[in-house]
C-alpha positions as CSV (number, residue, x, y, z in Angstrom):
1,X,-5.2,10.0,-17.3
2,X,-5.3,7.9,-14.2
3,X,-6.4,9.7,-11.0
4,X,-4.4,8.5,-8.0
5,X,-5.6,9.7,-4.6
6,X,-2.7,9.9,-2.2
7,X,-0.5,10.1,-5.3
8,X,2.3,11.9,-3.5
9,X,2.4,9.5,-0.6
10,X,4.5,6.4,0.1
11,X,2.8,3.8,-2.1
12,X,1.1,6.4,-4.2
13,X,4.3,8.0,-5.6
14,X,5.7,4.6,-6.6
15,X,2.4,3.6,-8.2
16,X,2.5,6.8,-10.2
17,X,6.0,6.1,-11.3
18,X,5.0,2.6,-12.5
19,X,2.0,4.0,-14.3
20,X,4.2,6.6,-16.1
21,X,6.6,3.8,-17.0
22,X,3.7,2.0,-18.6
23,X,2.8,5.0,-20.7
24,X,0.0,6.6,-18.7
25,X,-0.4,10.2,-17.5
26,X,-1.5,10.7,-13.9
27,X,-3.5,13.2,-11.9
28,X,-2.3,13.2,-8.3
29,X,-5.0,14.2,-5.7
30,X,-3.6,15.1,-2.3
31,X,-5.4,16.5,0.8
32,X,-2.3,18.6,1.9
33,X,0.3,20.3,-0.1
34,X,3.4,18.1,-0.6
35,X,6.6,18.3,-2.7
36,X,6.6,16.4,-5.9
37,X,9.4,13.7,-5.9
38,X,12.2,14.4,-8.3
39,X,11.5,11.2,-10.2
40,X,8.0,12.4,-11.0
41,X,9.0,16.0,-12.1
42,X,8.7,17.0,-15.7
43,X,6.5,14.0,-16.5
44,X,2.9,13.6,-17.5
45,X,1.8,14.4,-14.0
46,X,-0.7,17.0,-12.8
47,X,-1.1,17.7,-9.0
48,X,-4.4,18.7,-7.6
49,X,-5.0,19.6,-4.0
50,X,-8.4,18.3,-2.9
51,X,-9.9,16.3,-0.1
52,X,-11.9,13.2,-1.2
53,X,-14.4,14.0,1.5
54,X,-15.3,17.2,-0.4
55,X,-17.4,15.9,-3.4
56,X,-17.5,19.3,-5.2
57,X,-13.7,19.8,-5.0
58,X,-13.2,16.2,-6.2
59,X,-15.6,16.6,-9.1
60,X,-14.0,19.9,-10.1
61,X,-10.7,18.0,-10.8
62,X,-12.6,16.2,-13.6
63,X,-13.4,19.5,-15.3
64,X,-9.7,20.1,-15.9
65,X,-8.5,16.5,-16.8
66,X,-9.9,13.6,-18.7
67,X,-10.0,10.9,-16.1
68,X,-9.9,7.3,-17.5
69,X,-9.3,5.4,-14.3
70,X,-9.0,5.8,-10.5
71,X,-6.5,4.3,-8.1
72,X,-7.8,5.1,-4.6
73,X,-4.9,4.9,-2.1
74,X,-5.8,7.7,0.3
75,X,-7.0,6.6,3.7
76,X,-10.6,5.6,4.1
77,X,-10.9,5.1,7.9
78,X,-11.7,7.3,10.9
79,X,-8.5,9.1,12.0
80,X,-7.3,9.3,14.7
81,X,-8.8,6.0,15.9
82,X,-10.8,6.5,19.0
83,X,-11.0,10.2,18.6
84,X,-13.5,12.5,20.3
85,X,-16.0,12.5,17.3
86,X,-16.1,8.8,16.3
87,X,-19.5,9.1,14.5
88,X,-18.4,12.1,12.4
89,X,-15.0,10.6,11.7
90,X,-16.7,7.4,10.5
91,X,-19.1,9.4,8.3
92,X,-16.2,11.2,6.7
93,X,-14.3,8.0,6.1
94,X,-17.2,6.2,4.4
95,X,-18.2,9.4,2.7
96,X,-14.8,9.8,1.1
97,X,-15.0,6.3,-0.4
98,X,-18.6,7.0,-1.7
99,X,-17.4,10.2,-3.3
100,X,-14.8,8.3,-5.2
101,X,-17.5,6.1,-6.7
102,X,-19.7,9.2,-7.4
103,X,-16.8,10.8,-9.3
104,X,-16.2,7.6,-11.2
105,X,-19.9,7.4,-12.2
106,X,-19.9,11.1,-13.2
107,X,-16.8,10.8,-15.3
108,X,-17.7,7.5,-16.9
109,X,-14.6,5.7,-15.4
110,X,-14.8,2.0,-16.1
111,X,-12.4,0.7,-13.3
112,X,-11.7,1.9,-9.8
113,X,-9.0,0.3,-7.7
114,X,-9.2,0.6,-3.9
115,X,-6.4,-0.2,-1.3
116,X,-7.2,-2.9,1.2
117,X,-4.7,-4.7,3.5
118,X,-3.2,-7.9,4.5
119,X,-4.8,-7.3,7.9
120,X,-8.2,-8.5,6.6
121,X,-6.8,-12.0,6.9
122,X,-6.3,-11.6,10.6
123,X,-8.1,-14.5,12.4
124,X,-7.9,-16.9,9.4
125,X,-6.7,-20.1,10.9
126,X,-3.4,-21.7,10.0
127,X,-0.1,-20.6,8.5
128,X,0.9,-20.8,4.9
129,X,-0.5,-19.2,1.7
130,X,-3.5,-16.8,2.2
131,X,-5.7,-16.8,-0.9
132,X,-8.3,-14.2,-1.9
133,X,-11.1,-16.8,-1.9
134,X,-10.6,-17.7,1.8
135,X,-13.6,-16.9,4.1
136,X,-12.8,-13.9,6.3
137,X,-14.0,-13.4,9.9
138,X,-16.4,-10.5,10.3
139,X,-14.4,-9.1,13.3
140,X,-11.1,-7.3,13.1
141,X,-8.7,-6.4,16.0
142,X,-7.7,-3.0,14.5
143,X,-9.4,-0.1,12.8
144,X,-7.5,-0.4,9.5
145,X,-8.6,-3.9,8.5
146,X,-12.0,-3.3,10.0
147,X,-12.6,-0.4,7.6
148,X,-10.9,-2.1,4.7
149,X,-13.4,-5.0,5.1
150,X,-16.2,-2.4,5.1
151,X,-14.7,-0.8,2.0
152,X,-14.5,-4.2,0.2
153,X,-18.2,-4.9,0.9
154,X,-19.2,-1.4,-0.2
155,X,-17.2,-1.7,-3.4
156,X,-18.9,-5.0,-4.2
157,X,-22.3,-3.5,-3.7
158,X,-21.6,-0.4,-5.7
159,X,-19.9,-2.3,-8.5
160,X,-23.1,-4.4,-8.9
161,X,-25.3,-1.3,-8.7
162,X,-23.4,1.0,-11.0
163,X,-21.6,-1.3,-13.4
164,X,-18.2,0.1,-12.5
165,X,-15.5,-2.5,-12.2
166,X,-14.1,-2.3,-8.6
167,X,-10.7,-3.9,-7.8
168,X,-9.5,-4.4,-4.3
169,X,-5.8,-4.5,-3.6
170,X,-5.0,-6.5,-0.5
171,X,-1.6,-5.0,0.2
172,X,1.0,-6.8,2.3
173,X,3.8,-5.2,4.5
174,X,5.3,-2.6,2.2
175,X,8.8,-1.1,2.8
176,X,11.3,1.0,0.9
177,X,12.1,4.6,-0.1
178,X,9.7,7.2,1.4
179,X,8.4,4.8,4.0
180,X,6.8,7.1,6.6
181,X,6.0,5.0,9.7
182,X,9.2,3.4,10.8
183,X,8.7,0.3,13.0
184,X,5.0,0.9,13.4
185,X,3.9,-2.5,12.1
186,X,7.1,-4.4,11.6
187,X,10.9,-4.0,12.2
188,X,12.4,-3.9,8.7
189,X,12.3,-0.1,8.1
190,X,13.9,0.6,11.5
191,X,16.6,-1.9,10.8
192,X,17.4,-0.4,7.5
193,X,17.5,3.2,8.9
194,X,19.8,2.1,11.7
195,X,22.2,0.4,9.2
196,X,22.3,3.4,6.9
197,X,22.9,5.9,9.7
198,X,25.1,3.8,12.0
199,X,22.7,4.0,14.9
200,X,20.6,1.6,17.0
201,X,17.2,0.7,15.5
202,X,14.2,2.5,17.1
203,X,11.9,-0.4,17.8
204,X,9.8,1.5,20.4
205,X,6.6,1.4,18.3
206,X,6.7,-2.4,18.5
207,X,7.1,-2.2,22.3
208,X,10.2,-4.4,22.3
209,X,8.4,-7.4,20.6
210,X,10.6,-7.7,17.6
211,X,12.5,-11.0,17.3
212,X,14.8,-12.5,14.7
213,X,12.3,-15.2,13.8
214,X,9.4,-12.8,13.2
215,X,8.3,-13.0,9.6
216,X,5.8,-11.3,7.4
217,X,5.0,-11.0,3.6
218,X,7.2,-8.0,2.9
219,X,6.9,-6.5,-0.5
220,X,9.3,-3.8,-1.7
221,X,7.4,-0.6,-2.5
222,X,8.5,-0.5,-6.2
223,X,7.1,-4.0,-6.7
224,X,3.9,-2.9,-5.0
225,X,3.5,0.2,-7.2
226,X,4.1,-1.9,-10.3
227,X,1.5,-4.5,-9.3
228,X,-1.1,-1.9,-8.7
229,X,-0.3,-0.2,-12.0
230,X,-0.6,-3.6,-13.8
231,X,-4.0,-4.2,-12.2
232,X,-5.3,-0.8,-13.2
233,X,-4.1,-1.1,-16.9
234,X,-5.0,-4.7,-17.5
235,X,-7.3,-5.2,-20.5
236,X,-9.2,-7.8,-18.5
237,X,-9.3,-9.0,-15.0
238,X,-11.1,-12.2,-14.0
239,X,-11.5,-11.3,-10.3
240,X,-12.2,-8.2,-8.2
241,X,-9.8,-8.9,-5.3
242,X,-6.0,-9.4,-5.6
243,X,-3.2,-9.9,-3.2
244,X,-0.4,-7.3,-3.8
245,X,2.6,-8.9,-2.2
246,X,5.9,-10.7,-2.6
247,X,4.3,-14.2,-2.2
248,X,6.6,-15.3,0.6
249,X,7.3,-14.6,4.2
250,X,10.5,-12.7,5.0
251,X,12.0,-12.9,8.5
252,X,13.9,-10.3,10.4
253,X,16.8,-12.7,10.4
254,X,16.8,-12.6,6.6
255,X,16.7,-8.8,6.6
256,X,19.6,-8.7,9.1
257,X,21.7,-11.1,7.0
258,X,21.1,-8.9,3.9
259,X,22.0,-5.8,5.8
260,X,25.3,-7.3,6.9
261,X,26.2,-7.9,3.3
262,X,26.1,-4.1,2.8
263,X,27.0,-2.9,6.3
264,X,29.0,-5.6,8.1
265,X,29.2,-3.8,11.4
266,X,25.5,-2.7,11.5
267,X,24.0,-2.8,15.0
268,X,20.9,-4.6,14.1
269,X,20.8,-7.8,16.2
270,X,17.5,-8.9,17.5
271,X,16.7,-11.5,20.2
272,X,15.5,-14.9,19.4
273,X,12.2,-16.3,20.7
274,X,9.8,-15.2,18.0
275,X,7.3,-17.4,16.2
276,X,8.2,-19.0,12.9
277,X,5.8,-20.4,10.3
278,X,4.3,-17.1,9.3
279,X,1.6,-16.8,6.7
280,X,2.1,-15.0,3.4
281,X,-0.1,-13.9,0.5
282,X,-0.6,-16.1,-2.4
283,X,0.1,-14.1,-5.6
284,X,-0.8,-16.7,-8.2
285,X,-4.1,-14.8,-9.1
286,X,-2.3,-11.5,-9.9
287,X,0.4,-13.4,-11.8
288,X,-2.1,-15.1,-14.0
289,X,-4.1,-12.0,-14.8
290,X,-1.3,-9.4,-15.2
291,X,2.0,-11.3,-15.4
292,X,3.2,-9.7,-12.2
293,X,6.2,-11.1,-10.4
294,X,8.3,-9.3,-7.8
295,X,11.5,-7.9,-9.2
296,X,13.2,-7.4,-5.8
297,X,14.5,-10.1,-3.6
298,X,15.6,-9.3,-0.1
299,X,19.2,-8.6,-0.9
300,X,18.4,-6.3,-3.8
301,X,15.8,-4.4,-1.8
302,X,18.0,-4.0,1.3
303,X,21.0,-2.7,-0.8
304,X,18.9,-0.2,-2.7
305,X,17.0,1.1,0.3
306,X,20.3,1.6,2.3
307,X,21.8,3.4,-0.8
308,X,18.7,5.6,-1.0
309,X,19.1,6.7,2.6
310,X,22.8,7.2,2.4
311,X,22.3,9.4,-0.6
312,X,20.8,12.0,1.8
313,X,17.1,11.1,1.7
314,X,15.4,11.4,5.1
315,X,13.1,8.4,4.6
């Protein structure tokens, strides 16, 4: 069975669904109690409540299940950023990642996948395709890419030291059903919620900086989950770092146009004045090694996401 940390979360639950569809059973490890989504009920799914920072509790999961792979999607960074105990929070964040590798070594797991982020490319000069072999700056403007870079380096070291195959997922902007953050990083989720509910979009987390031209590599969460599942189950991978993305930049204007196809009177206009020419993640590597291609274009994703919310789902 594949152990998925954060398996009841946003990306985690869709990754589990994709693993199940590919014939794998899953063990979902979650820090807090959470409801199992209906689409995962009555499947080959076991839910274990354990904190990855507690090595004994994590190892105990392996006494009840035969773990053959690990997909580590739970957070591995100090939280909240800038808290009162930054040293202890950092120790816990790095300790949780080390515990995952200790568990993999104890259980004889051959491959561990670890979530990274598009944010590691921040500071890379120029627009266009961002490739996994590009040199990255050592600095990062935000705690998330900062610790994902640390995690990638730790994974490289531990892979060489233990023989465990470590695969980093550099995940782009993900949106779709169960998205928990709203417009924390980009506007698309708030635009969709507004269209589905007939309200104005709440763009306050972006401090009013959303513009029609703003663009990002947006990947629908079901495509993201399937990409991760394919990487975990591939017979052979030729690299240890993969972009998990749509492979193109999607602008807010494109999202708005797709929304208007479903909800013509949606109140989702944004001002112009943003910057075009956004970068995006090159996905040729993951396509070569797994056959992955996104199944959702913007129109299909928007229509499904609005339908999901209109069916009574809160997020």
